[in-house]
Residue frames relative to the residue before (quaternion, step in Angstrom):
aa qw qx qy qz dx dy dz
M 1.0000 0.0000 0.0000 0.0000 0.00 0.00 0.00
F 0.7291 0.4308 -0.2941 0.4431 3.62 0.67 -0.87
T 0.7347 0.4121 -0.2445 0.4803 3.62 1.19 -0.38
S 0.6363 0.5166 -0.3535 0.4509 3.62 1.21 0.06
N 0.4767 -0.6873 0.4764 0.2708 3.45 -1.11 0.80
P 0.3658 -0.7568 0.5030 0.2012 3.67 -0.47 1.13
F 0.6433 0.5402 -0.3247 0.4347 3.58 1.08 -0.57
A 0.6439 0.5426 -0.3051 0.4449 3.41 1.19 -0.75
E 0.5856 0.5521 -0.3149 0.5030 3.44 1.28 -0.84
L 0.6640 0.5600 -0.2885 0.4028 3.57 0.89 -0.97
S 0.6032 0.6477 -0.3033 0.3531 3.42 1.28 -0.73
A 0.5248 0.6185 -0.3861 0.4393 3.50 1.42 -0.27
S 0.7722 0.2450 -0.1891 0.5549 3.75 1.18 -0.35
I 0.7968 0.2029 -0.1605 0.5461 3.57 1.04 -0.21
S 0.5448 -0.6671 0.4033 0.3091 3.55 -0.69 1.17
P 0.4996 -0.6302 0.4812 0.3488 3.69 -0.95 0.62
A 0.5891 0.5915 -0.3695 0.4081 3.53 1.11 -0.67
I 0.6300 0.5303 -0.3070 0.4771 3.59 1.12 -0.78
M 0.6431 0.5069 -0.3232 0.4743 3.51 0.94 -0.93
Q 0.6751 0.4884 -0.3218 0.4495 3.57 0.84 -0.91
A 0.6473 0.5332 -0.3214 0.4398 3.59 0.94 -0.80
Y 0.6200 0.5456 -0.3228 0.4623 3.55 1.11 -0.82
V 0.6816 0.4633 -0.2855 0.4892 3.57 0.89 -0.93
A 0.6283 0.5191 -0.3508 0.4613 3.62 0.97 -0.60
I 0.6598 0.5044 -0.3110 0.4620 3.53 1.00 -0.71
M 0.5909 0.5922 -0.3118 0.4505 3.47 1.18 -0.66
M 0.6497 0.5158 -0.2680 0.4899 3.47 1.15 -0.96
L 0.6439 0.5406 -0.2973 0.4525 3.53 1.06 -0.89
L 0.6104 0.5474 -0.3129 0.4794 3.51 1.19 -0.90
V 0.6433 0.5192 -0.3353 0.4517 3.67 0.92 -0.83
V 0.6879 0.4686 -0.2979 0.4674 3.62 0.86 -1.04
G 0.6932 0.4614 -0.2994 0.4658 3.65 0.87 -1.03
G 0.6853 0.4911 -0.3380 0.4182 3.61 0.82 -0.79
T 0.6018 0.5471 -0.3381 0.4735 3.63 1.13 -0.70
L 0.6843 0.4869 -0.2972 0.4543 3.57 0.79 -1.03
F 0.6333 0.5227 -0.3270 0.4679 3.53 1.08 -0.77
D 0.6474 0.5241 -0.3164 0.4541 3.56 0.98 -0.88
I 0.6463 0.5080 -0.3197 0.4712 3.55 0.95 -0.92
I 0.7338 0.4192 -0.3042 0.4397 3.65 0.78 -0.76
H 0.6370 0.5545 -0.3026 0.4418 3.52 1.12 -0.77
K 0.7626 0.3267 -0.1711 0.5314 3.58 0.98 -0.97
R 0.3262 -0.7684 0.4830 0.2645 3.65 1.36 -0.04
S 0.1366 0.8310 -0.5213 0.1378 3.55 0.93 0.87
A 0.6604 0.5070 -0.3054 0.4621 3.53 1.00 -0.92
T 0.6357 0.5464 -0.3248 0.4379 3.54 0.99 -0.95
Y 0.6736 0.5092 -0.2735 0.4607 3.51 0.97 -1.01
F 0.6601 0.5250 -0.3104 0.4386 3.54 0.96 -0.86
F 0.7069 0.4455 -0.2783 0.4737 3.61 0.92 -0.91
A 0.5928 0.5462 -0.3649 0.4660 3.56 1.08 -0.61
N 0.6556 0.5197 -0.2969 0.4603 3.57 0.95 -0.90
W 0.6395 0.5120 -0.3014 0.4879 3.57 1.06 -0.94
R 0.6971 0.4441 -0.3283 0.4572 3.62 0.73 -0.76
T 0.5968 0.5479 -0.3704 0.4545 3.70 1.06 -0.65
S 0.6611 0.4920 -0.3169 0.4695 3.63 0.87 -1.15
K 0.6621 0.5233 -0.3291 0.4236 3.62 0.79 -0.88
S 0.7085 0.4776 -0.2673 0.4455 3.62 0.84 -0.95
K 0.7236 0.4156 -0.2153 0.5072 3.51 1.31 -0.64
A 0.3781 0.7530 -0.4806 0.2430 3.56 1.31 0.02
R 0.3723 -0.7405 0.5314 0.1754 3.43 -1.25 0.79
Q 0.7352 0.0244 -0.0804 0.6726 3.36 1.50 -0.27
Q 0.5256 -0.6479 0.4762 0.2780 3.50 -1.27 0.72
V 0.2802 -0.7141 0.6188 0.1692 3.55 -1.21 0.74
G 0.3580 -0.7712 0.5095 0.1320 3.41 -0.64 1.23
G 0.6701 -0.5147 0.3215 0.4274 3.56 -1.25 0.29
G 0.6595 0.4782 -0.3430 0.4677 3.67 0.99 -0.71
K 0.6369 0.5106 -0.3512 0.4587 3.62 0.93 -0.57
M 0.6053 0.5343 -0.3526 0.4730 3.56 1.10 -0.84
L 0.6600 0.5223 -0.3280 0.4290 3.58 0.79 -0.92
S 0.6552 0.5237 -0.2929 0.4589 3.46 0.98 -0.96
L 0.6580 0.5053 -0.3109 0.4637 3.66 1.05 -0.78
A 0.6262 0.5511 -0.2987 0.4636 3.50 1.12 -0.78
V 0.6628 0.4534 -0.3156 0.5056 3.58 1.01 -0.79
Q 0.5957 0.5720 -0.3464 0.4450 3.71 1.01 -0.68
S 0.6680 0.5113 -0.2728 0.4669 3.46 1.00 -1.09
A 0.7046 0.4925 -0.2709 0.4331 3.50 0.84 -0.87
V 0.7222 0.4221 -0.2472 0.4890 3.52 1.01 -0.87
V 0.7620 0.3857 -0.2097 0.4761 3.59 0.77 -1.03
D 0.7508 0.3838 -0.2281 0.4869 3.64 0.71 -0.92
V 0.7571 0.3687 -0.2312 0.4872 3.55 0.71 -0.83
L 0.7851 0.3795 -0.2128 0.4408 3.61 0.35 -1.25
A 0.7683 0.2701 -0.1737 0.5537 3.66 1.02 -0.75
S 0.4152 -0.7118 0.5083 0.2504 3.75 1.05 0.27
G 0.1147 0.8549 -0.4967 0.0964 3.62 0.92 0.87
E 0.5728 0.6027 -0.3990 0.3866 3.61 1.09 -0.30
F 0.6254 0.5089 -0.3252 0.4941 3.60 1.26 -0.29
C 0.2493 -0.7554 0.5921 0.1286 3.64 -0.49 1.23
N 0.6552 0.4891 -0.3398 0.4648 3.67 0.85 -0.60
M 0.3744 -0.7809 0.4416 0.2346 3.58 -0.47 1.09
K 0.5979 0.5317 -0.3654 0.4757 3.60 1.16 -0.65
R 0.6254 0.5214 -0.3350 0.4742 3.65 0.98 -0.82
R 0.6526 0.5215 -0.3131 0.4518 3.62 0.88 -0.90
L 0.7011 0.4717 -0.2994 0.4430 3.51 0.78 -1.03
A 0.6190 0.5138 -0.3555 0.4759 3.63 0.97 -0.76
H 0.6768 0.4921 -0.3102 0.4511 3.66 0.81 -0.79
L 0.6385 0.5023 -0.3221 0.4860 3.68 1.03 -0.78
L 0.6641 0.4919 -0.3360 0.4518 3.60 0.94 -0.81
G 0.6551 0.4884 -0.3029 0.4905 3.64 1.00 -0.66
M 0.6674 0.5115 -0.3116 0.4426 3.57 0.90 -0.87
Y 0.7274 0.4007 -0.2379 0.5037 3.62 0.58 -1.22
G 0.5950 0.5369 -0.3829 0.4595 3.68 1.00 -0.59
F 0.6657 0.5003 -0.3145 0.4556 3.67 0.83 -0.81
V 0.6220 0.5473 -0.3347 0.4490 3.53 1.00 -0.88
L 0.6732 0.5026 -0.2810 0.4639 3.59 0.86 -1.07
Y 0.6567 0.5498 -0.3009 0.4193 3.48 0.89 -1.16
V 0.7175 0.4689 -0.2529 0.4487 3.63 0.85 -1.14
V 0.6549 0.5223 -0.3001 0.4563 3.59 0.94 -0.97
A 0.6905 0.4643 -0.2992 0.4670 3.61 0.95 -0.90
T 0.6225 0.5134 -0.3744 0.4568 3.61 1.06 -0.67
I 0.6333 0.5157 -0.3471 0.4609 3.65 0.85 -0.77
A 0.6618 0.5350 -0.3017 0.4298 3.53 0.84 -0.94
M 0.7150 0.4717 -0.2195 0.4669 3.56 0.93 -1.05
V 0.6845 0.4679 -0.2852 0.4808 3.56 1.12 -0.81
F 0.7719 0.3402 -0.2041 0.4967 3.69 0.91 -0.76
W 0.7525 0.4108 -0.2523 0.4486 3.59 0.77 -0.61
Y 0.7934 0.1444 -0.0377 0.5901 3.61 0.95 -0.97
P 0.0499 0.8734 -0.4812 0.0556 3.72 0.73 0.92
I 0.7901 0.2057 -0.0906 0.5703 3.57 1.19 -0.57
P 0.6274 -0.5398 0.3899 0.4037 3.64 -1.21 0.48
A 0.5715 0.5721 -0.4328 0.3984 3.70 0.91 -0.38
T 0.7304 0.2958 -0.2375 0.5681 3.60 1.04 -0.50
P 0.3201 -0.7932 0.4867 0.1772 3.66 -0.02 1.41
T 0.3383 -0.7456 0.5444 0.1824 3.46 -1.01 0.95
P 0.4480 -0.6614 0.4958 0.3406 3.67 -0.73 0.84
S 0.5670 -0.6601 0.3567 0.3400 3.52 -0.89 0.96
Y 0.6035 0.6107 -0.3644 0.3606 3.62 1.10 -0.57
W 0.6125 0.5732 -0.3508 0.4162 3.66 1.11 -0.57
P 0.6673 0.4467 -0.3035 0.5128 3.59 1.00 -0.72
L 0.6402 0.5079 -0.3485 0.4590 3.65 0.99 -0.56
L 0.6165 0.5181 -0.3290 0.4933 3.62 1.08 -0.72
W 0.6356 0.5333 -0.3363 0.4456 3.61 0.96 -0.90
W 0.6933 0.4676 -0.2828 0.4699 3.64 0.80 -1.06
L 0.6453 0.5080 -0.3228 0.4705 3.66 1.04 -0.95
G 0.6651 0.5012 -0.3443 0.4335 3.70 0.81 -0.80
A 0.6455 0.5077 -0.3330 0.4634 3.61 0.93 -1.01
L 0.6862 0.4840 -0.3197 0.4389 3.61 0.78 -0.94
M 0.6028 0.5255 -0.3554 0.4840 3.64 1.01 -0.71
I 0.6184 0.5317 -0.3459 0.4640 3.66 0.85 -0.76
C 0.6865 0.5073 -0.2641 0.4490 3.58 0.82 -1.11
V 0.6464 0.4946 -0.3186 0.4858 3.67 0.95 -1.01
G 0.7076 0.4602 -0.2869 0.4530 3.59 0.64 -1.12
G 0.7308 0.4799 -0.2574 0.4114 3.50 0.71 -0.98
Y 0.6741 0.4593 -0.2840 0.5039 3.66 1.03 -0.73
W 0.5855 0.5698 -0.3393 0.4663 3.51 1.16 -0.65
F 0.6934 0.4621 -0.2627 0.4865 3.49 0.91 -1.05
W 0.6877 0.5092 -0.3180 0.4083 3.62 0.83 -0.87
F 0.7989 0.3600 -0.1638 0.4531 3.51 0.79 -0.95
F 0.8097 0.2853 -0.1269 0.4968 3.59 1.09 -0.52
I 0.7842 0.3897 -0.1903 0.4438 3.59 1.08 -0.54
R 0.5282 0.6641 -0.3905 0.3569 3.54 1.13 -0.61
V 0.5246 -0.7082 0.3675 0.2970 3.53 -0.71 1.11
D 0.6642 0.4984 -0.3168 0.4582 3.56 1.11 -0.72
V 0.6436 0.4710 -0.3244 0.5086 3.56 1.22 -0.29
A 0.7687 0.4345 -0.2244 0.4122 3.50 0.61 -1.25
A 0.7965 0.3072 -0.1286 0.5046 3.49 0.96 -0.96
E 0.7571 0.3803 -0.2117 0.4872 3.64 1.01 -0.59
G 0.4598 -0.7383 0.4023 0.2857 3.52 1.27 -0.10
Q 0.3190 0.7600 -0.4857 0.2911 3.56 1.29 0.46
S 0.5686 -0.5621 0.4569 0.3898 3.62 -1.21 0.26
P 0.4434 -0.6864 0.4760 0.3250 3.62 -0.86 0.70
F 0.6568 0.4717 -0.3363 0.4827 3.69 1.25 -0.16
R 0.4155 0.6469 -0.5023 0.3957 3.62 1.28 0.46
I 0.1231 -0.8365 0.5338 -0.0081 3.55 -0.57 1.32
M 0.0109 -0.7984 0.6014 0.0257 3.63 -0.80 0.84
R 0.7120 -0.4786 0.2882 0.4254 3.60 -1.17 0.24
A 0.5735 0.6132 -0.3377 0.4256 3.52 1.28 -0.69
D 0.6753 0.5350 -0.2803 0.4233 3.48 1.21 -0.68
L 0.3463 0.8001 -0.4322 0.2305 3.58 1.30 -0.13
F 0.7226 0.4515 -0.2449 0.4627 3.56 0.81 -1.07
I 0.6978 0.4689 -0.3015 0.4498 3.58 0.68 -0.85
L 0.6694 0.5204 -0.3043 0.4341 3.53 1.06 -0.87
S 0.6504 0.5206 -0.3146 0.4549 3.54 1.00 -1.10
L 0.6475 0.5597 -0.3039 0.4184 3.55 1.00 -1.07
V 0.7187 0.4677 -0.2512 0.4491 3.58 0.77 -1.06
I 0.6213 0.5297 -0.3311 0.4731 3.54 1.10 -0.93
S 0.6596 0.5414 -0.3121 0.4177 3.61 0.86 -1.12
A 0.7198 0.4489 -0.2691 0.4561 3.56 0.90 -0.94
T 0.6291 0.5404 -0.3258 0.4540 3.54 1.15 -0.56
L 0.6434 0.4998 -0.3006 0.4958 3.54 1.09 -0.92
G 0.5861 0.5948 -0.3413 0.4316 3.57 1.09 -0.81
L 0.7216 0.4572 -0.2274 0.4676 3.46 0.81 -1.08
I 0.6522 0.4955 -0.3113 0.4819 3.57 1.13 -0.63
W 0.6143 0.5155 -0.3562 0.4795 3.67 1.11 -0.70
A 0.6760 0.5013 -0.3062 0.4448 3.61 0.83 -1.07
Y 0.6639 0.4816 -0.3402 0.4600 3.65 0.87 -0.72
L 0.6595 0.5182 -0.3029 0.4524 3.67 0.95 -0.89
Q 0.6344 0.5228 -0.3172 0.4728 3.55 1.02 -0.83
A 0.6445 0.5217 -0.3271 0.4532 3.64 0.92 -0.95
E 0.7093 0.4290 -0.2546 0.4979 3.59 1.03 -0.88
G 0.4675 -0.6958 0.4495 0.3088 3.66 1.11 -0.01
S 0.3132 0.7672 -0.4988 0.2539 3.58 1.14 0.59
G 0.4911 -0.6627 0.4843 0.2917 3.56 -1.07 0.69
W 0.5836 0.5743 -0.3622 0.4454 3.58 1.30 -0.40
S 0.4634 0.6902 -0.4514 0.3242 3.78 1.15 -0.08
T 0.6301 0.5152 -0.3628 0.4539 3.57 1.01 -0.56
V 0.6649 0.4688 -0.3403 0.4715 3.60 0.93 -0.82
A 0.6067 0.5172 -0.3493 0.4924 3.71 1.05 -0.71
L 0.6661 0.4838 -0.3519 0.4453 3.66 0.75 -0.65
G 0.6522 0.5064 -0.3433 0.4476 3.58 0.91 -0.74
L 0.6386 0.5044 -0.3107 0.4911 3.59 1.04 -0.77
Y 0.6085 0.5722 -0.3153 0.4504 3.56 1.01 -0.81
L 0.6922 0.4863 -0.2651 0.4627 3.49 0.92 -1.04
I 0.6274 0.5293 -0.3212 0.4723 3.56 1.03 -0.85
A 0.7004 0.4671 -0.2992 0.4492 3.61 0.75 -0.96
T 0.6601 0.4943 -0.3249 0.4631 3.63 1.06 -0.73
T 0.6134 0.5244 -0.3612 0.4672 3.59 1.04 -0.71
V 0.6136 0.5231 -0.3438 0.4813 3.68 0.96 -0.88
L 0.6843 0.4929 -0.3393 0.4166 3.67 0.72 -0.97
F 0.7746 0.3780 -0.1980 0.4668 3.59 0.85 -0.86
G 0.7056 0.4489 -0.2711 0.4766 3.51 1.22 -0.39
S 0.6601 0.4719 -0.3260 0.4852 3.58 1.20 -0.01
I 0.1897 0.8260 -0.5095 0.1491 3.63 1.07 0.44
P 0.6921 0.4633 -0.2989 0.4659 3.72 0.76 -0.99
W 0.7585 0.3272 -0.2638 0.4980 3.74 1.08 -0.15
S 0.6869 0.4433 -0.2842 0.5008 3.58 1.18 0.04
K 0.5860 -0.6081 0.4062 0.3490 3.60 -1.35 -0.08
F 0.2892 0.7797 -0.5107 0.2184 3.50 1.34 0.38
S 0.7355 0.4436 -0.3220 0.3982 3.64 0.62 -0.76
H 0.4560 0.6965 -0.4376 0.3397 3.60 1.25 -0.12
M 0.5988 0.5714 -0.3548 0.4348 3.57 1.14 -0.37
F 0.6580 0.4862 -0.3041 0.4880 3.50 1.26 -0.28
F 0.6475 0.5129 -0.2571 0.5017 3.51 1.38 -0.58
K 0.5728 0.6643 -0.3614 0.3163 3.54 1.11 -0.71
P 0.6781 0.4891 -0.3254 0.4417 3.63 0.76 -0.85
A 0.6654 0.4839 -0.3112 0.4757 3.64 0.96 -0.79
A 0.6301 0.5221 -0.3410 0.4627 3.59 1.03 -0.68
A 0.6714 0.5299 -0.2801 0.4360 3.48 0.90 -0.97
L 0.6178 0.5415 -0.2978 0.4863 3.59 1.15 -0.79
E 0.6344 0.5373 -0.3112 0.4604 3.49 0.87 -1.13
K 0.6984 0.4775 -0.2919 0.4460 3.60 0.69 -1.06
R 0.6582 0.4849 -0.3338 0.4694 3.67 0.91 -0.61
V 0.6826 0.4784 -0.3196 0.4506 3.49 0.89 -0.89
S 0.6530 0.5208 -0.3489 0.4250 3.61 1.04 -0.66
K 0.6213 0.5220 -0.3344 0.4793 3.51 1.17 -0.53
A 0.6478 0.5335 -0.2928 0.4583 3.60 1.10 -0.84
N 0.7582 0.3579 -0.2284 0.4949 3.61 0.91 -0.77
G 0.6193 -0.6321 0.2947 0.3606 3.64 1.22 0.47
T 0.5664 0.6199 -0.3981 0.3694 3.64 1.16 0.01
A 0.0737 -0.8703 0.4771 0.0976 3.50 1.24 -0.81
Q 0.5902 -0.6210 0.3259 0.3998 3.51 1.10 0.76
N 0.5732 -0.6107 0.3145 0.4467 3.47 1.31 0.82
L 0.5216 0.6173 -0.4360 0.3961 3.63 1.03 0.58
P 0.5004 -0.6167 0.4897 0.3599 3.70 -1.05 0.54
T 0.0715 -0.7956 0.6013 0.0215 3.53 -1.02 0.74
L 0.2527 -0.7016 0.6492 0.1501 3.54 -1.43 0.66
T 0.0124 0.8390 -0.5440 -0.0014 3.64 -0.33 0.92
R 0.6117 -0.5350 0.4319 0.3912 3.50 -1.28 0.36
D 0.6664 0.5215 -0.3238 0.4232 3.62 1.06 -0.39
D 0.7178 0.3360 -0.2310 0.5643 3.59 1.30 0.05
P 0.1387 -0.8325 0.5351 0.0370 3.58 0.43 1.24
E 0.6373 0.5593 -0.3193 0.4232 3.55 1.00 -0.93
Q 0.6612 0.4757 -0.3180 0.4852 3.57 0.91 -0.86
R 0.6168 0.5287 -0.3600 0.4586 3.66 0.90 -0.77
K 0.6682 0.5167 -0.3002 0.4431 3.61 0.88 -0.99
R 0.6292 0.5398 -0.3074 0.4671 3.57 0.96 -0.86
H 0.6552 0.5380 -0.2731 0.4546 3.53 0.97 -1.17
S 0.6908 0.4762 -0.2794 0.4668 3.58 0.93 -0.95
M 0.6051 0.5478 -0.3457 0.4630 3.62 1.06 -0.63
E 0.6422 0.5479 -0.2989 0.4450 3.52 0.96 -0.99
L 0.6836 0.4942 -0.2830 0.4565 3.54 0.93 -1.06
L 0.6478 0.5077 -0.3169 0.4714 3.59 1.05 -0.78
Q 0.6391 0.5116 -0.3385 0.4640 3.72 1.00 -0.60
K 0.6765 0.4977 -0.2668 0.4728 3.59 1.08 -0.83
A 0.6401 0.5864 -0.3307 0.3701 3.66 0.99 -0.79
P 0.5419 -0.6115 0.4691 0.3351 3.56 -1.03 0.62
M 0.6054 -0.6104 0.3854 0.3351 3.49 -1.15 0.88
R 0.7966 0.2887 -0.1485 0.5099 3.57 0.93 -0.81
M 0.1712 0.8197 -0.5302 0.1329 3.58 1.26 0.54
G 0.8748 -0.0012 -0.0600 0.4808 3.56 -0.58 1.28
L 0.5288 0.6397 -0.4354 0.3486 3.66 1.13 0.08
G 0.8425 0.0890 -0.1029 0.5212 3.52 -0.75 1.05
I 0.6349 0.4785 -0.3455 0.4986 3.55 1.20 0.34
K 0.3615 -0.7252 0.5465 0.2116 3.52 -0.90 1.04
R 0.0665 -0.8400 0.5384 -0.0092 3.51 -0.56 1.15
E 0.4771 -0.6756 0.4795 0.2933 3.55 -0.92 0.82
A 0.4901 -0.6532 0.4943 0.2979 3.58 -0.92 0.94
P 0.4510 -0.6935 0.4787 0.2940 3.63 -0.93 0.79
R 0.1917 -0.8121 0.5474 0.0640 3.46 -0.77 1.04
H 0.5467 0.6317 -0.3836 0.3936 3.59 1.21 -0.10
Y 0.3063 -0.7555 0.5360 0.2194 3.64 -1.21 0.31
């Protein structure tokens, strides 16, 4: 089951051309939805305006070598390692979902377009990557939904409380879950596989078709925002926010002394305090 291409098996009842057309349409929805989101929210306009303002107010120039270094740091730390999450559990859940989604999508495209029928044998690693990616999405997604979400973990809200902002994570997790259920039922020869396939297609269509109203497109804005933040710190503007850096130990020392002077004398002494669970 884990080494067989579920889409090749499906080709006995659904033409590979139809499956390929569906995947192509989902790709177009991603492109179109992201462009619509950029235009509607004016994200690009805001980004470039911020970039020009930061450059005009720069206290020091950032050279080409430094810019390259900042770009690499943004890609490795902020994007590939999700360094913006200080809470390790939150970061791990995000990394599981992110890399799981990449594996899941790449393996789907490979199996649908390159090995769509049993006559073209699928290398065993593609189905394995597909299953692994979907499982990683489920582990990271359900972990986040039930145990890490700030309104659940810190505010005591019900994990079944749904808001519009939850559209992306819910549709992603449900799509991956239904995909696994469909593949399993199809491998077992169950008659319920058709029902599972229909639900899987509906959830997947919602995932890729709801980009203008979900957080899906933020994955494309994230690298640019991370780079802008690092450049603004390097040129001294720091997005007009106060900073405490390792390069200014005196500033950190003064800030620490001010906090100690303002803190209550018995802050936390003899009092059982609940460990913070928010991020």
